[in-house]
Every structure is written in structure tokens, then in C-alpha cells.
BAMARVEX-279324 format. One line per 10 residues: number of its first residue (from 1); for each residue x, y, z of C-alpha. Coordinates in steps of 0.001 Angstrom, whole numbers, plus 500000, padded with zeros to 6 digits. Layout:
// residues N
NUM) X,Y,Z | ...
// end
This chain:
// residues 287
1) 500000,500000,500000 | 501431,503392,499020 | 501364,506424,501360 | 498620,507986,499249 | 496520,504882,499864 | 497025,505152,503619 | 496068,508665,504664 | 495981,507705,508350 | 499575,506446,508485 | 501758,508422,510910
11) 504390,508504,508140 | 502074,509443,505251 | 503650,512931,505127 | 507417,512543,505423 | 507787,516315,505875 | 505784,515947,509093 | 507226,513067,511113 | 505679,512100,514445 | 507185,513334,517690 | 509749,511136,519454
21) 508210,510811,522908 | 511122,509043,524672 | 513549,511686,523391 | 511282,514503,524564 | 510950,512960,528004 | 514716,512519,528301 | 515262,516142,527360 | 512544,517753,529478 | 511735,515622,532541 | 514367,515915,535236
31) 514432,515817,539052 | 513675,519242,540509 | 512427,520612,537196 | 508979,521975,536452 | 507945,519328,533932 | 506888,516118,535657 | 504993,514162,532974 | 504741,514366,529193 | 502365,512436,526978 | 501685,512667,523256
41) 498370,511497,521800 | 497740,510822,518151 | 494528,512856,518020 | 492155,514555,520436 | 489478,517173,520456 | 491205,519637,522778 | 494282,519181,524972 | 492950,521905,527281 | 489675,520053,527764 | 491508,516768,528334
51) 493729,518182,531085 | 490893,520160,532671 | 488827,516971,533038 | 491750,515294,534830 | 492835,518315,536865 | 491998,516890,540292 | 494475,514055,539836 | 497276,515911,538073 | 500636,517010,539395 | 502026,520400,538450
61) 504093,520289,535298 | 501960,517759,533420 | 502277,518296,529658 | 499864,516923,527062 | 500721,517204,523365 | 498507,516191,520449 | 499730,515323,516965 | 496301,516437,515760 | 493675,518539,517508 | 490194,518407,516015
71) 488317,520784,518323 | 491004,523146,519590 | 489573,526161,521376 | 490659,529765,521472 | 489281,532809,523201 | 485594,533655,522721 | 484894,529978,521874 | 486712,530173,518550 | 487945,526923,517031 | 491499,526072,516042
81) 492180,523260,513559 | 495186,522291,511432 | 496482,519236,509560 | 497992,516451,511661 | 501616,517033,512759 | 501663,520491,511147 | 502047,522399,514393 | 502455,522332,518136 | 499216,521643,519987 | 499772,521335,523715
91) 498552,522148,527199 | 500325,522291,530547 | 498984,522182,534096 | 500326,524751,536564 | 499518,525265,540253 | 501007,528586,541368 | 499467,528272,544826 | 502010,530608,546415 | 501009,533432,544053 | 497897,535509,544856
101) 495031,534415,542616 | 494506,537967,541368 | 497910,537736,539680 | 497165,534501,537829 | 495829,536575,534919 | 499464,537101,533925 | 499863,533423,532985 | 498722,533713,529328 | 500919,536796,528889 | 503821,534957,530530
111) 503279,532035,528158 | 503379,534456,525232 | 506713,535894,526360 | 508121,532413,526941 | 506947,531175,523548 | 508324,534171,521680 | 511654,533841,523483 | 511845,530109,522859 | 510979,530453,519174 | 513544,533200,518633
121) 516231,530787,519782 | 514911,527541,518315 | 513395,528754,515041 | 515108,532076,514402 | 511713,533733,513980 | 510713,537085,515442 | 507351,536397,517063 | 505201,539350,518041 | 502595,539331,520792 | 499144,540691,520104
131) 497422,541442,523395 | 496231,539405,525115 | 497140,536029,523646 | 497910,535878,519916 | 501293,534984,518411 | 502187,536918,515260 | 504773,536322,512548 | 505626,538306,509431 | 504882,536726,506061 | 505554,538744,502915
141) 505803,541939,504932 | 502426,541413,506606 | 501557,540470,510159 | 499908,537060,510336 | 498521,535095,513259 | 500509,531896,513721 | 499261,530834,517121 | 497243,531519,520204 | 497171,530862,523928 | 494248,529960,526186
151) 494417,529754,529998 | 491571,528250,532057 | 491105,527619,535760 | 490913,523895,536543 | 490940,522296,539967 | 493512,524030,542151 | 495454,525332,539187 | 495415,526563,535619 | 495538,524735,532303 | 497461,526779,529755
161) 497090,525686,526149 | 498881,526746,523014 | 498371,526130,519325 | 501125,527110,516888 | 501240,526683,513115 | 504666,525295,512219 | 504712,523782,508709 | 501373,524932,507313 | 501669,525685,503611 | 499945,528626,501951
171) 497131,526444,500580 | 496461,524999,504042 | 495974,528261,505915 | 492521,528583,507492 | 492294,532302,506670 | 494210,534963,504698 | 495306,536516,508000 | 496937,533271,509204 | 500584,532327,508937 | 503101,529699,510008
181) 506721,529499,511064 | 507638,527907,507728 | 506050,530731,505741 | 507825,533238,508014 | 511204,531787,507045 | 512024,529751,510162 | 515537,528280,510146 | 514117,525173,511822 | 510661,523630,511737 | 511640,520517,513680
191) 508783,520235,516154 | 510819,518456,518809 | 513400,521244,518805 | 510656,523861,518958 | 508740,522080,521726 | 511842,521725,523875 | 512702,525382,523311 | 509225,526612,524237 | 508874,524433,527343 | 512340,525296,528655
201) 511601,528982,528148 | 508239,528605,529882 | 509931,526891,532829 | 512395,529785,533089 | 509790,532570,532994 | 507336,530742,535253 | 510105,530232,537814 | 511056,533924,537764 | 507427,534980,538133 | 506778,532624,541067
211) 509979,533639,542833 | 508723,537235,542671 | 505369,536232,544154 | 503649,536831,540835 | 504873,540433,540677 | 505135,541103,536950 | 507325,544166,537460 | 509832,542589,539853 | 510149,539451,537710 | 510796,541462,534533
221) 507702,539981,532912 | 505849,543260,532425 | 508869,544843,530723 | 509488,541782,528539 | 505863,541603,527436 | 505761,545294,526564 | 508997,544958,524559 | 507517,542177,522427 | 503944,543444,522206 | 502963,544364,518653
231) 499779,546012,519939 | 501532,548882,521749 | 501823,552098,519778 | 499006,551025,517455 | 495524,552359,516981 | 493210,549524,517938 | 489537,548750,518230 | 488504,546919,521388 | 485299,544877,521311 | 484374,544938,524996
241) 481836,542911,526982 | 478324,544250,526669 | 478708,545049,522948 | 480740,548143,523764 | 483403,549313,521304 | 486398,551477,522136 | 488933,552925,519683 | 492220,554346,520891 | 495981,554107,520898 | 497444,551241,522887
251) 499974,553011,525106 | 500977,550567,527878 | 500495,547280,529716 | 499765,548014,533374 | 500799,546037,536444 | 497681,543882,536228 | 498326,542912,532621 | 495606,545196,531282 | 495952,547099,528024 | 495800,550875,528463
261) 494085,552737,525633 | 494397,556465,525112 | 491143,557661,523554 | 490412,560712,521433 | 489080,562603,524428 | 492461,562300,526133 | 491444,559697,528702 | 493321,556488,529400 | 491094,553473,529836 | 492268,550028,530973
271) 490985,547020,529046 | 491043,543754,530964 | 489023,541606,528565 | 487908,541949,524997 | 488750,541303,521372 | 491449,543606,519972 | 491713,544525,516296 | 494837,546275,515044 | 493977,549180,512750 | 496264,550737,510168
281) 494954,554179,510997 | 491911,556039,512203 | 490121,554978,509027 | 490726,551400,510020 | 492178,548941,507544 | 492800,545717,509413 | 496302,544458,510157
// end
């Protein structure tokens, strides 16, 4: 039987080999480290949902990776799908019990910083952060969304999930505004290398943040996020809860992780939740 006759074979696309689980465990699981368990499943609906259902029995540092995710979820109940083995689809379970709960909102921003840092080293790609949880790359001179982050309370901790397009080709993109590391010119699209780089970076930033008691300023997280945030300095439109819309210039990330918008009337308004659209100018072409 030829590969074309066996679409479900793990090796049917030689450009997208399966992950080597024993090698990943050897490289990431170590005594005293954050990561305590790592499993890879062939296919699942949502790694976030899977970990959330098991949260009561999980230890901190549990990692679940899927070769294919069929019902991946983003913010505002959006779906995230991609061909099998074309990206990184994973969730981790964290229990920052020594950090005040009101500071846990920094976790998706922390994951963004860690991912961007890890990808810069492992893939040689400059990854921008669109507040609050999108990962942007540049393809043909245009900003494209290559990934997203979703954090959800579960049990005594938080499940943080990430989806990242790695080898998606132009004809596989779900939307014209989407991109992938390959299309952005990554020097490496080896998923094992990328996964190790992202998880090691996440361990580093999570450790700094916890040591500072969740203080984003003292840990350097607030400064790092602002430095990599593509939203700052842009005119944006915020779709806020209650069908309220706010247009203004994104001027800062405050100590609570909120986006500060400077509006036309000269006021600064913090945005803690909402959908952000980057605008090219006051007239509003989308970026």
C-alpha cells in the first residue's frame, strides 16, 4: 500500500514526522524541574479540555501534546484546527498556589513571552505578541497570526494551552490573516526542537514569576511583554463585553496585565478583557 493509499499512516507525510516521545521525556523531565509528565496522543478534540477533566488528579508540570487537535479552542469559543503534525498543539497544568490568585491573569501573557523567546532561539523567527494572547509572525511583509494561547482555571490550578502553526503551507491556511513558522522563514521547523525550546523557556519565565510572588514588574515579565507586544503604539479597536466598542491608541500594559488605551478625548482606559483589532489608521484597515 502506498502512502497515498494510507492517509491515516503516521508517516504518510514525510515532511511531518511524528514526535519522538522518549527523546522529549529525556530532554525535558528531570528531578527538581517543572515538567513532571509528558504524553503525546495521536489525536484529540482539545488538549485543554483533556487536562481540565483530569485536573483533580494531576501534578504540576503535566504536559499533554497532540499530533492532531480536532476541536482546539481559542478565546471567545473560537475553534482552532490544522492538519495532523503540522504544528504544536499542547497544554500544561500549573499550580502557582504561592502566588495571589489575582495575579494569575498574567499566565497567558507569561506564556506568550516564553513562547516568543523560545521560538527566537529555536526557530530564528521574530514572534510578536498581540494582546492578550495571539502569536504573530511576518509573512511577505504582513503580520499574520501563527498561534494563540488559552488559559483556564481547573481544579487548584490553571491549564494553559497553546496552538502554533509550524509547517502549514499557503494552501492549508485557514484564513488569509493566518501564517506559520515555515512561511515566516524559520531556520528550523523541527517540532521536537521547537517544543523543547518553548517548554524550557516557559519553565524559566514561570520560575522567575513565582519567585517574585507573581509580581510582573519585579520578575521582569511586564517589561518583557511590553517589549515584544505588537499592539503597543498602534491604533486599535477593542470589542468589549456588553457590545461596547472602544477605539484608541494602545499606550501601555499596566501592572495587572491590562491594556491601556488612550482615547480621542484624552482619557486612558484600561481594558482587561475583549477582542482587539489592530487598525492601520483612524480609518481602520485591518492588520
